[in-house]
Residue frames as qw, qx, qy, qz and C-alpha x, y, z in Angstrom:
[[0.000, 0.888, 0.459, 0.000, 0.00, 0.00, 0.00],
 [0.370, 0.578, -0.016, 0.727, 1.17, 3.53, -0.78],
 [0.426, -0.572, -0.405, 0.572, 2.22, 5.89, 2.01],
 [0.161, 0.802, 0.196, 0.540, 1.36, 9.58, 1.86],
 [0.449, -0.285, -0.360, 0.766, 3.28, 12.13, 3.95],
 [0.031, -0.719, -0.351, -0.599, 1.22, 15.21, 4.75],
 [0.021, -0.330, 0.422, -0.844, 0.93, 17.93, 7.34],
 [0.077, -0.318, -0.867, 0.376, -1.13, 17.03, 10.38],
 [0.313, -0.278, -0.254, -0.872, -4.76, 18.12, 10.01],
 [0.538, -0.200, 0.410, -0.708, -7.82, 17.79, 12.20],
 [0.896, 0.101, -0.172, -0.398, -9.05, 14.70, 10.40],
 [0.654, 0.328, -0.649, 0.210, -5.84, 12.83, 11.38],
 [0.205, -0.566, 0.519, -0.607, -6.04, 13.49, 15.10],
 [0.858, -0.250, 0.248, -0.374, -8.01, 10.43, 16.25],
 [0.947, 0.252, -0.160, 0.120, -5.77, 8.10, 14.22],
 [0.339, 0.612, -0.487, 0.523, -2.65, 9.87, 15.50],
 [0.528, -0.506, 0.427, -0.532, -3.93, 9.44, 19.06],
 [0.985, -0.027, 0.062, -0.159, -4.39, 5.71, 18.35],
 [0.729, 0.472, -0.362, 0.339, -0.79, 5.49, 17.09],
 [0.003, -0.618, 0.509, -0.599, 0.54, 7.20, 20.22],
 [0.760, -0.352, 0.318, -0.444, -1.50, 4.98, 22.52],
 [0.982, 0.166, -0.090, 0.000, -0.34, 1.84, 20.67],
 [0.621, 0.480, -0.377, 0.493, 3.27, 3.01, 21.04],
 [0.616, -0.454, -0.473, 0.437, 2.86, 3.70, 24.78],
 [0.264, 0.048, -0.037, 0.963, 2.83, 7.48, 24.34],
 [0.111, -0.704, -0.680, -0.171, -0.76, 8.27, 25.33],
 [0.279, -0.778, -0.254, 0.502, 0.13, 11.25, 27.54],
 [0.266, -0.265, 0.378, 0.846, 2.16, 12.79, 24.71],
 [0.077, 0.434, 0.732, 0.520, -0.86, 12.47, 22.43],
 [0.166, -0.817, -0.536, 0.132, -3.08, 14.46, 24.73],
 [0.283, -0.682, 0.038, 0.673, -0.58, 17.34, 25.02],
 [0.237, -0.113, 0.581, 0.770, 0.16, 17.39, 21.30],
 [0.025, 0.485, 0.762, 0.429, -3.43, 17.18, 20.16],
 [0.150, -0.852, -0.389, 0.317, -4.46, 20.03, 22.46],
 [0.511, 0.668, 0.159, 0.517, -3.63, 22.81, 19.99],
 [0.235, -0.953, 0.068, -0.181, -2.91, 25.27, 22.80],
 [0.638, -0.645, 0.401, 0.121, 0.15, 23.27, 23.86],
 [0.874, 0.387, 0.110, 0.273, 1.84, 22.42, 20.56],
 [0.424, -0.754, 0.195, 0.463, 5.41, 23.52, 21.18],
 [0.350, -0.259, 0.624, 0.649, 6.67, 22.86, 17.66],
 [0.443, 0.540, 0.036, -0.715, 5.31, 24.21, 14.42],
 [0.458, 0.374, -0.674, -0.442, 6.08, 21.40, 11.96],
 [0.590, -0.046, 0.730, -0.342, 3.86, 18.33, 12.28],
 [0.511, 0.320, -0.601, -0.525, 3.61, 15.65, 9.59],
 [0.759, -0.078, 0.576, -0.293, 1.89, 12.27, 9.47],
 [0.115, 0.235, -0.870, -0.418, 2.45, 9.20, 7.32],
 [0.704, 0.155, 0.295, -0.627, -0.84, 7.79, 6.08],
 [0.004, 0.030, -0.947, -0.321, -1.66, 4.35, 4.72],
 [0.194, -0.596, -0.716, -0.309, -5.21, 4.89, 3.60],
 [0.297, -0.812, -0.080, -0.496, -6.72, 6.73, 6.55],
 [0.835, -0.473, -0.165, 0.228, -4.46, 5.04, 9.13],
 [0.016, 0.911, -0.381, 0.160, -1.69, 7.14, 10.66],
 [0.968, -0.046, -0.134, 0.207, 1.40, 4.89, 10.67],
 [0.646, -0.009, -0.140, 0.751, 4.04, 7.52, 11.38],
 [0.137, -0.967, -0.211, -0.044, 4.57, 11.01, 12.75],
 [0.600, 0.063, -0.140, 0.785, 7.32, 13.61, 12.88],
 [0.145, -0.961, -0.236, -0.025, 7.33, 16.91, 14.75],
 [0.648, -0.129, -0.017, 0.751, 9.92, 19.62, 14.83],
 [0.014, -0.904, -0.136, 0.406, 10.84, 23.20, 14.19],
 [0.646, 0.546, 0.139, 0.515, 12.44, 25.29, 11.47],
 [0.038, -0.897, 0.105, -0.428, 13.57, 27.91, 13.99],
 [0.848, -0.415, -0.124, 0.306, 16.24, 26.16, 16.07],
 [0.236, 0.892, -0.186, 0.339, 18.78, 28.81, 17.11],
 [0.770, -0.597, 0.165, 0.154, 20.89, 27.05, 19.76],
 [0.362, 0.803, -0.469, 0.065, 24.60, 27.78, 19.26],
 [0.972, -0.171, -0.063, 0.147, 26.93, 24.79, 19.66],
 [0.438, -0.775, 0.333, 0.310, 30.44, 25.24, 21.06],
 [0.664, -0.032, 0.587, 0.462, 31.83, 23.32, 18.07],
 [0.161, 0.496, -0.244, -0.817, 30.29, 25.84, 15.66],
 [0.128, 0.109, 0.917, 0.362, 28.66, 22.97, 13.76],
 [0.021, -0.567, -0.759, -0.320, 25.42, 23.61, 11.88],
 [0.065, -0.101, -0.249, 0.961, 25.01, 27.31, 12.65],
 [0.224, 0.619, 0.681, -0.319, 21.47, 28.61, 13.20],
 [0.725, -0.014, 0.342, -0.598, 18.89, 28.94, 11.98],
 [0.204, 0.194, -0.932, -0.231, 18.37, 25.27, 11.25],
 [0.761, -0.229, -0.319, -0.516, 15.67, 22.63, 11.48],
 [0.109, -0.302, 0.865, -0.385, 15.33, 20.27, 14.44],
 [0.657, -0.226, -0.630, -0.346, 13.33, 17.06, 14.66],
 [0.358, -0.439, 0.521, -0.638, 11.89, 16.65, 18.13],
 [0.654, -0.014, 0.681, -0.330, 9.88, 13.45, 17.74],
 [0.481, 0.300, -0.656, -0.498, 9.75, 10.68, 15.15],
 [0.580, -0.040, 0.726, -0.366, 7.35, 7.76, 15.64],
 [0.505, 0.198, -0.658, -0.523, 6.61, 4.88, 13.28],
 [0.869, -0.192, 0.126, -0.437, 4.08, 2.17, 14.15],
 [0.494, -0.437, 0.750, 0.048, 5.87, -1.00, 15.20],
 [0.742, 0.296, 0.601, 0.025, 4.16, -3.01, 12.40],
 [0.543, 0.830, 0.114, 0.051, 5.35, -0.47, 9.80],
 [0.305, -0.806, 0.431, 0.269, 9.02, -0.15, 10.75],
 [0.417, -0.305, 0.733, 0.443, 11.71, -1.02, 8.22],
 [0.509, 0.565, 0.636, 0.129, 9.35, -0.19, 5.35],
 [0.365, 0.307, 0.252, 0.842, 10.71, 3.27, 4.46],
 [0.198, -0.852, -0.442, -0.196, 8.13, 5.27, 6.40],
 [0.511, -0.717, -0.055, 0.471, 10.67, 6.80, 8.80],
 [0.458, -0.091, 0.386, 0.796, 12.89, 7.77, 5.86],
 [0.099, 0.612, 0.554, 0.556, 9.90, 9.28, 4.05],
 [0.330, -0.884, -0.323, 0.071, 9.03, 11.38, 7.11],
 [0.512, -0.552, 0.154, 0.640, 12.62, 12.60, 7.53],
 [0.394, 0.187, 0.525, 0.731, 12.77, 13.26, 3.79],
 [0.015, -0.792, -0.496, -0.356, 9.59, 15.37, 3.77],
 [0.429, -0.842, -0.137, 0.296, 10.79, 17.32, 6.81],
 [0.533, -0.334, 0.319, 0.709, 14.17, 17.93, 5.11],
 [0.295, 0.447, 0.553, 0.639, 12.62, 19.01, 1.78],
 [0.151, -0.892, -0.379, -0.197, 10.39, 21.54, 3.53],
 [0.526, -0.713, 0.028, 0.462, 13.34, 22.78, 5.62],
 [0.480, -0.021, 0.425, 0.767, 15.32, 23.35, 2.42],
 [0.104, 0.681, 0.526, 0.499, 12.35, 25.21, 0.93],
 [0.351, -0.911, -0.211, 0.053, 12.46, 27.42, 4.04],
 [0.412, 0.788, -0.300, 0.346, 16.11, 28.17, 3.11],
 [0.645, -0.656, 0.385, -0.080, 17.66, 26.26, 6.00],
 [0.433, 0.629, -0.641, -0.072, 20.91, 24.43, 5.55],
 [0.264, 0.227, -0.905, 0.246, 20.96, 21.75, 8.24],
 [0.761, -0.396, -0.268, -0.438, 18.97, 19.50, 10.53],
 [0.119, 0.344, -0.807, 0.465, 19.73, 18.31, 14.06],
 [0.762, -0.404, -0.273, -0.426, 18.03, 16.09, 16.64],
 [0.294, -0.456, 0.752, -0.375, 18.56, 14.50, 20.02],
 [0.562, -0.009, -0.784, -0.265, 18.12, 10.75, 19.51],
 [0.720, -0.485, 0.066, -0.492, 15.75, 9.30, 22.08],
 [0.189, -0.509, 0.816, -0.199, 17.35, 6.97, 24.61],
 [0.800, 0.091, 0.508, -0.305, 14.74, 4.22, 24.06],
 [0.856, 0.326, 0.343, 0.210, 16.28, 1.75, 21.57],
 [0.079, -0.882, 0.229, 0.405, 19.16, 4.23, 21.20],
 [0.401, -0.311, 0.719, 0.475, 21.39, 1.97, 19.07],
 [0.410, 0.474, 0.738, 0.252, 18.64, 1.25, 16.54],
 [0.142, 0.939, 0.263, -0.169, 17.65, 4.93, 16.40],
 [0.212, -0.752, 0.403, 0.476, 21.25, 6.08, 15.93],
 [0.440, -0.026, 0.782, 0.441, 21.69, 3.50, 13.15],
 [0.349, 0.721, 0.593, 0.085, 18.53, 4.73, 11.42],
 [0.050, 0.970, 0.029, -0.235, 19.61, 8.39, 11.57],
 [0.395, -0.504, 0.587, 0.495, 23.14, 7.42, 10.48],
 [0.447, 0.290, 0.757, 0.378, 21.56, 5.89, 7.34],
 [0.195, 0.900, 0.389, 0.002, 19.77, 9.22, 6.86],
 [0.515, 0.615, -0.068, 0.593, 23.19, 10.91, 6.69],
 [0.347, -0.872, 0.092, -0.334, 23.33, 12.27, 10.24],
 [0.681, 0.180, -0.512, 0.492, 26.45, 12.18, 12.41],
 [0.516, -0.641, -0.397, 0.407, 27.26, 13.12, 16.03],
 [0.126, 0.896, -0.020, 0.425, 27.70, 16.86, 16.66],
 [0.582, 0.159, -0.498, 0.623, 30.97, 17.35, 18.54],
 [0.068, 0.129, -0.462, 0.875, 30.52, 18.42, 22.15],
 [0.589, -0.058, 0.130, -0.795, 26.80, 17.58, 22.26],
 [0.451, 0.056, 0.883, -0.116, 24.51, 14.55, 22.35],
 [0.577, 0.598, 0.087, -0.549, 22.95, 15.72, 19.06],
 [0.597, 0.146, 0.641, 0.459, 23.07, 14.18, 15.63],
 [0.264, 0.793, 0.073, -0.544, 23.14, 16.51, 12.65],
 [0.560, 0.123, 0.589, 0.569, 23.78, 16.92, 8.94],
 [0.154, 0.298, -0.254, -0.907, 23.47, 19.39, 6.14],
 [0.691, 0.361, 0.365, -0.509, 20.14, 18.99, 4.38],
 [0.610, 0.572, -0.444, -0.323, 21.81, 18.17, 1.06],
 [0.060, 0.357, -0.923, 0.130, 23.67, 15.33, 2.82],
 [0.493, 0.138, 0.720, -0.470, 20.39, 13.96, 4.17],
 [0.695, 0.520, 0.003, -0.497, 18.72, 14.21, 0.76],
 [0.431, 0.544, -0.701, -0.167, 21.64, 12.36, -0.87],
 [0.134, -0.201, 0.931, -0.274, 21.62, 9.63, 1.80],
 [0.587, 0.270, 0.570, -0.508, 17.88, 9.10, 1.48],
 [0.659, 0.565, -0.249, -0.430, 17.99, 8.98, -2.34],
 [0.296, 0.463, -0.834, -0.040, 20.76, 6.36, -2.20],
 [0.326, -0.053, 0.852, -0.406, 18.64, 4.24, 0.22],
 [0.676, 0.362, 0.301, -0.566, 15.62, 4.11, -2.08]]
């Protein structure tokens, strides 16, 4: 079945809540879906039919300055990436990162960073490594130029 990556809209919210609950993130769903508390402005879902099978949230206004000078601001930052357990290793995570990166490039940003979550850290680091991201010296971040990410994702497909 084909996967569509699109910005989160009202009609996706109940299916997104179901994804979060299935992944043990029910409390996160409530905070995110309450529009008053959305801390990040970029929210995308991966749809298979009407089912939400993946989600990415982040910002295009990350301005933290790193001591190493790597990836100067402004840049994009992914805050959360979730793919349904039954849909992992199917390209959905890569498609979500790819859409986020394409839109960040369109916003004239040059790089993308993220803090990999500690849960299943080795698998997550391996996934982001395949997306072209590398450790940012002096931080626990991973990062890459957007053109590097685009090249890595094209070579994976």
